[in-house]
Z-matrix of the N, CA and C atoms (Angstrom, degrees):
N
C 1 1.440
C 2 1.521 1 107.90
N 3 1.307 2 117.36 1 130.77
C 4 1.454 3 119.59 2 179.93
C 5 1.513 4 110.00 3 -76.86
N 6 1.335 5 115.09 4 161.60
C 7 1.459 6 118.92 5 -179.97
C 8 1.519 7 111.19 6 -58.02
N 9 1.333 8 116.23 7 -36.00
C 10 1.447 9 121.30 8 -178.21
C 11 1.534 10 111.31 9 -62.57
N 12 1.343 11 116.72 10 -32.83
C 13 1.458 12 121.17 11 -177.09
C 14 1.518 13 113.39 12 -91.29
N 15 1.316 14 118.83 13 -5.56
C 16 1.451 15 121.14 14 -176.88
C 17 1.516 16 111.75 15 -74.76
N 18 1.313 17 114.85 16 144.53
C 19 1.455 18 120.50 17 172.30
C 20 1.526 19 107.00 18 -70.61
N 21 1.320 20 118.62 19 149.90
C 22 1.479 21 120.49 20 -179.23
C 23 1.519 22 113.39 21 -54.34
N 24 1.345 23 118.20 22 -40.14
C 25 1.456 24 119.88 23 -178.01
C 26 1.527 25 112.23 24 -71.14
N 27 1.346 26 117.42 25 -16.34
C 28 1.457 27 120.55 26 179.34
C 29 1.527 28 111.82 27 -96.37
N 30 1.315 29 117.95 28 -8.37
C 31 1.457 30 120.70 29 -177.06
C 32 1.532 31 110.93 30 -60.37
N 33 1.308 32 116.72 31 -40.30
C 34 1.463 33 121.67 32 179.29
C 35 1.524 34 108.79 33 -140.08
N 36 1.337 35 116.98 34 79.19
C 37 1.472 36 119.44 35 -178.57
C 38 1.527 37 111.57 36 -62.47
N 39 1.308 38 114.76 37 149.63
C 40 1.463 39 120.72 38 179.29
C 41 1.529 40 110.15 39 -76.20
N 42 1.318 41 114.88 40 164.21
C 43 1.465 42 121.39 41 175.01
C 44 1.528 43 110.04 42 -57.64
N 45 1.322 44 116.54 43 -38.97
C 46 1.465 45 122.00 44 179.14
C 47 1.527 46 110.80 45 -61.54
N 48 1.323 47 117.62 46 -38.31
C 49 1.472 48 120.82 47 177.69
C 50 1.516 49 111.11 48 -62.10
N 51 1.326 50 117.16 49 -41.95
C 52 1.472 51 120.42 50 178.93
C 53 1.523 52 110.62 51 -66.38
N 54 1.337 53 116.91 52 -38.55
C 55 1.466 54 120.45 53 177.12
C 56 1.526 55 110.67 54 -63.06
N 57 1.332 56 116.91 55 -43.05
C 58 1.465 57 120.86 56 177.57
C 59 1.523 58 110.91 57 -62.71
N 60 1.322 59 116.57 58 -39.16
C 61 1.466 60 120.67 59 -179.73
C 62 1.526 61 111.26 60 -62.07
N 63 1.328 62 118.54 61 -51.66
C 64 1.465 63 119.67 62 -177.42
C 65 1.527 64 111.42 63 -67.29
N 66 1.326 65 116.41 64 -36.08
C 67 1.467 66 120.39 65 176.36
C 68 1.525 67 109.40 66 -61.31
N 69 1.316 68 117.21 67 -45.51
C 70 1.459 69 121.02 68 -177.99
C 71 1.523 70 112.52 69 -71.53
N 72 1.323 71 117.62 70 -31.79
C 73 1.470 72 119.75 71 175.09
C 74 1.528 73 109.12 72 -61.70
N 75 1.317 74 116.82 73 -47.98
C 76 1.462 75 120.69 74 -179.05
C 77 1.528 76 110.76 75 -64.54
N 78 1.312 77 117.40 76 -45.41
C 79 1.472 78 120.57 77 178.55
C 80 1.530 79 111.29 78 -61.57
N 81 1.328 80 116.60 79 -40.49
C 82 1.467 81 120.41 80 -179.86
C 83 1.521 82 110.64 81 -61.80
N 84 1.319 83 117.39 82 -42.63
C 85 1.463 84 120.11 83 -179.82
C 86 1.521 85 111.09 84 -67.96
N 87 1.328 86 117.10 85 -34.33
C 88 1.466 87 120.00 86 175.30
C 89 1.530 88 109.75 87 -65.88
N 90 1.339 89 116.96 88 -42.40
C 91 1.469 90 121.17 89 179.07
C 92 1.527 91 111.17 90 -61.45
N 93 1.321 92 116.15 91 -46.15
C 94 1.473 93 120.57 92 -178.63
C 95 1.521 94 111.97 93 -56.16
N 96 1.316 95 115.12 94 -33.45
C 97 1.460 96 120.21 95 -175.23
C 98 1.527 97 112.70 96 -101.20
N 99 1.326 98 117.23 97 -2.32
C 100 1.456 99 120.72 98 -178.97
C 101 1.515 100 112.56 99 64.06
N 102 1.335 101 116.10 100 36.70
C 103 1.464 102 121.93 101 -176.45
C 104 1.520 103 109.91 102 -101.95
N 105 1.318 104 115.97 103 126.77
C 106 1.462 105 121.87 104 176.81
C 107 1.530 106 109.40 105 -86.32
N 108 1.321 107 115.74 106 171.82
C 109 1.468 108 119.63 107 176.25
C 110 1.525 109 110.91 108 -64.29
N 111 1.327 110 117.48 109 -34.62
C 112 1.469 111 120.54 110 178.77
C 113 1.530 112 110.02 111 -63.99
N 114 1.314 113 116.48 112 -43.40
C 115 1.474 114 120.50 113 179.46
C 116 1.523 115 110.12 114 -68.46
N 117 1.330 116 116.94 115 -39.26
C 118 1.463 117 119.58 116 177.09
C 119 1.525 118 110.30 117 -60.63
N 120 1.326 119 117.46 118 -40.98
C 121 1.471 120 120.97 119 177.85
C 122 1.532 121 110.18 120 -59.78
N 123 1.330 122 117.17 121 -42.10
C 124 1.473 123 121.14 122 178.24
C 125 1.523 124 110.82 123 -63.87
N 126 1.327 125 116.35 124 -43.14
C 127 1.468 126 120.07 125 -179.26
C 128 1.524 127 111.69 126 -66.76
N 129 1.323 128 116.55 127 -37.48
C 130 1.469 129 119.84 128 176.98
C 131 1.526 130 110.44 129 -66.70
N 132 1.334 131 116.74 130 -37.23
C 133 1.463 132 120.96 131 179.36
C 134 1.526 133 110.90 132 -60.58
N 135 1.328 134 117.21 133 -31.36
C 136 1.465 135 121.03 134 177.77
C 137 1.529 136 111.42 135 -63.82
N 138 1.343 137 116.85 136 -20.95
C 139 1.471 138 122.17 137 176.30
C 140 1.528 139 111.49 138 -100.04
N 141 1.326 140 116.49 139 8.93
C 142 1.461 141 120.47 140 179.36
C 143 1.518 142 113.54 141 82.03
N 144 1.323 143 117.17 142 15.44
C 145 1.459 144 121.64 143 -179.52
C 146 1.524 145 107.76 144 -102.65
N 147 1.321 146 115.74 145 108.23
C 148 1.461 147 121.04 146 -175.67
C 149 1.521 148 110.50 147 -93.68
N 150 1.297 149 115.71 148 115.72
C 151 1.456 150 122.95 149 175.33
C 152 1.515 151 106.61 150 -152.62
N 153 1.312 152 117.77 151 150.30
C 154 1.460 153 118.87 152 179.13
C 155 1.533 154 110.19 153 -103.66
N 156 1.316 155 114.45 154 170.37
C 157 1.462 156 120.96 155 -176.76
C 158 1.530 157 112.58 156 -55.21
N 159 1.309 158 117.47 157 -47.08
C 160 1.462 159 121.37 158 -177.75
C 161 1.525 160 111.31 159 -63.58
N 162 1.323 161 117.40 160 -44.98
C 163 1.467 162 120.11 161 178.50
C 164 1.519 163 111.34 162 -61.24
N 165 1.345 164 117.15 163 -42.81
C 166 1.467 165 120.51 164 178.90
C 167 1.519 166 110.67 165 -62.89
N 168 1.321 167 116.16 166 -45.80
C 169 1.472 168 120.77 167 -179.81
C 170 1.534 169 110.38 168 -58.49
N 171 1.321 170 116.99 169 -45.22
C 172 1.470 171 120.89 170 -179.77
C 173 1.526 172 111.58 171 -66.77
N 174 1.309 173 116.93 172 -44.43
C 175 1.464 174 121.31 173 -178.93
C 176 1.527 175 110.34 174 -60.99
N 177 1.329 176 116.40 175 -47.37
C 178 1.460 177 120.43 176 -179.09
C 179 1.524 178 109.93 177 -67.70
N 180 1.307 179 117.38 178 -40.59
C 181 1.464 180 121.05 179 -179.88
C 182 1.528 181 111.84 180 -58.66
N 183 1.327 182 116.70 181 -40.09
C 184 1.468 183 120.82 182 178.29
C 185 1.521 184 111.42 183 -69.46
N 186 1.345 185 116.99 184 -31.18
C 187 1.461 186 120.43 185 -178.38
C 188 1.515 187 113.41 186 74.97
N 189 1.323 188 116.04 187 9.11
C 190 1.473 189 120.21 188 -179.55
C 191 1.515 190 108.58 189 -110.73
N 192 1.324 191 115.30 190 90.40
C 193 1.448 192 120.73 191 178.31
C 194 1.519 193 108.67 192 -144.55
N 195 1.304 194 115.28 193 164.26
C 196 1.464 195 120.11 194 -175.18
C 197 1.527 196 111.72 195 -77.84
N 198 1.310 197 114.26 196 162.87
C 199 1.467 198 120.40 197 174.39
C 200 1.524 199 109.55 198 -63.41
N 201 1.320 200 116.62 199 -32.61
C 202 1.465 201 120.65 200 178.21
C 203 1.529 202 109.93 201 -63.02
N 204 1.320 203 117.18 202 -45.66
C 205 1.462 204 121.04 203 178.03
C 206 1.525 205 110.46 204 -60.86
N 207 1.322 206 117.42 205 -44.48
C 208 1.462 207 120.94 206 178.76
C 209 1.527 208 110.30 207 -59.94
N 210 1.332 209 117.04 208 -46.20
C 211 1.465 210 120.76 209 179.34
C 212 1.529 211 111.27 210 -62.34
N 213 1.335 212 117.31 211 -40.77
C 214 1.470 213 121.04 212 178.69
C 215 1.530 214 110.51 213 -61.47
N 216 1.325 215 116.04 214 -44.97
C 217 1.468 216 120.19 215 -179.89
C 218 1.521 217 111.01 216 -65.20
N 219 1.331 218 117.17 217 -44.83
C 220 1.462 219 120.15 218 -179.97
C 221 1.523 220 111.09 219 -62.64
N 222 1.316 221 116.92 220 -38.88
C 223 1.473 222 120.58 221 176.74
C 224 1.524 223 110.33 222 -65.18
N 225 1.325 224 117.24 223 -44.20
C 226 1.468 225 121.61 224 178.99
C 227 1.526 226 111.19 225 -62.80
N 228 1.328 227 117.03 226 -26.64
C 229 1.455 228 122.01 227 178.02
C 230 1.528 229 112.49 228 -90.00
N 231 1.332 230 116.95 229 0.28
C 232 1.475 231 122.77 230 -177.56
C 233 1.522 232 112.63 231 60.64
N 234 1.323 233 116.69 232 37.44
C 235 1.465 234 121.55 233 178.61
C 236 1.529 235 108.60 234 -82.28
N 237 1.315 236 115.42 235 128.79
C 238 1.462 237 120.65 236 177.02
C 239 1.521 238 111.96 237 -103.33
N 240 1.331 239 116.68 238 -29.63
C 241 1.464 240 122.76 239 -179.38
C 242 1.518 241 108.40 240 -135.35
N 243 1.330 242 116.13 241 146.48
C 244 1.459 243 118.52 242 172.86
C 245 1.524 244 108.80 243 -119.28
N 246 1.312 245 115.33 244 148.24
C 247 1.457 246 122.50 245 -179.76
C 248 1.524 247 108.91 246 -98.01
N 249 1.321 248 116.32 247 113.43
C 250 1.456 249 120.55 248 172.80
C 251 1.517 250 106.92 249 -101.15
N 252 1.299 251 116.30 250 111.60
C 253 1.453 252 121.36 251 -178.81
C 254 1.522 253 110.52 252 -59.17
N 255 1.317 254 115.40 253 144.81
C 256 1.465 255 119.93 254 177.18
C 257 1.528 256 110.77 255 -64.87
N 258 1.317 257 116.57 256 -24.71
C 259 1.456 258 121.26 257 -178.66
C 260 1.527 259 110.31 258 -113.66
N 261 1.309 260 116.32 259 120.27
C 262 1.462 261 119.65 260 175.41
C 263 1.523 262 110.67 261 -63.70
N 264 1.325 263 116.72 262 -32.54
C 265 1.465 264 119.56 263 178.47
C 266 1.522 265 110.74 264 -59.60
N 267 1.339 266 116.82 265 -43.74
C 268 1.466 267 120.58 266 179.40
C 269 1.527 268 111.16 267 -65.18
N 270 1.317 269 116.59 268 -41.57
C 271 1.462 270 121.31 269 -174.42
C 272 1.521 271 113.37 270 -79.88
N 273 1.315 272 117.20 271 -20.04
C 274 1.465 273 119.55 272 -175.98
C 275 1.523 274 112.97 273 -111.18
N 276 1.307 275 117.64 274 -0.34
C 277 1.460 276 121.19 275 -179.60
C 278 1.517 277 111.81 276 -70.50
N 279 1.319 278 115.50 277 -177.33
C 280 1.457 279 121.52 278 -176.03
C 281 1.526 280 112.54 279 -55.43
N 282 1.326 281 117.57 280 -38.23
C 283 1.467 282 120.72 281 179.31
C 284 1.529 283 110.57 282 -111.34
N 285 1.320 284 116.01 283 35.52
C 286 1.458 285 121.11 284 -177.70
C 287 1.519 286 113.88 285 -59.92
N 288 1.332 287 117.84 286 -40.07
C 289 1.467 288 120.50 287 179.89
C 290 1.520 289 110.22 288 -63.95
N 291 1.335 290 116.86 289 -41.29
C 292 1.461 291 120.48 290 178.74
C 293 1.524 292 110.40 291 -65.94
N 294 1.324 293 117.05 292 -39.81
C 295 1.464 294 121.27 293 178.12
C 296 1.522 295 110.10 294 -60.91
N 297 1.322 296 116.91 295 -46.33
C 298 1.466 297 120.37 296 179.28
C 299 1.523 298 111.38 297 -66.37
N 300 1.331 299 117.15 298 -37.87
C 301 1.467 300 120.67 299 -179.28
C 302 1.523 301 111.34 300 -64.86
N 303 1.325 302 116.90 301 -30.95
C 304 1.467 303 120.48 302 179.05
C 305 1.517 304 112.29 303 -78.65
N 306 1.320 305 117.45 304 -16.42
C 307 1.455 306 121.69 305 -178.17
C 308 1.519 307 111.05 306 -72.58
N 309 1.321 308 117.14 307 179.49
C 310 1.465 309 120.78 308 -179.42
C 311 1.519 310 111.83 309 -64.57
N 312 1.338 311 116.01 310 142.04
C 313 1.453 312 120.04 311 177.90
C 314 1.524 313 111.54 312 -92.21
N 315 1.319 314 116.28 313 -14.46
C 316 1.465 315 122.27 314 176.58
C 317 1.512 316 107.68 315 -143.32
N 318 1.333 317 116.78 316 152.83
C 319 1.466 318 118.59 317 177.65
C 320 1.531 319 109.54 318 -65.99
N 321 1.316 320 115.19 319 151.53
C 322 1.464 321 119.68 320 177.46
C 323 1.516 322 109.41 321 -64.64
N 324 1.303 323 114.43 322 138.19
C 325 1.475 324 117.85 323 -179.08
C 326 1.492 325 110.48 324 -103.39
């Protein structure tokens, strides 16, 4: 989206908006696959990443995690493509994870 087409509130999103976005991207991919935090912990362990269900739930809930952690989780979930909503408002709102989960799982071919 060009700057000219951006909504004023999206012109300079807050740090909190970006945290909500990555949190909702990860939650959406878990929803699509029906994967719980316990199962995600097991899948991460297969890559040598030791974390328990509670720690994962807290980390994701805060939305403050590294790009490495996000990549590890997406790999453990077998994600090949991620959906970045055109609107941060849609992706970061109260039901942002559900909105992203309903979106396309792969780009149109």
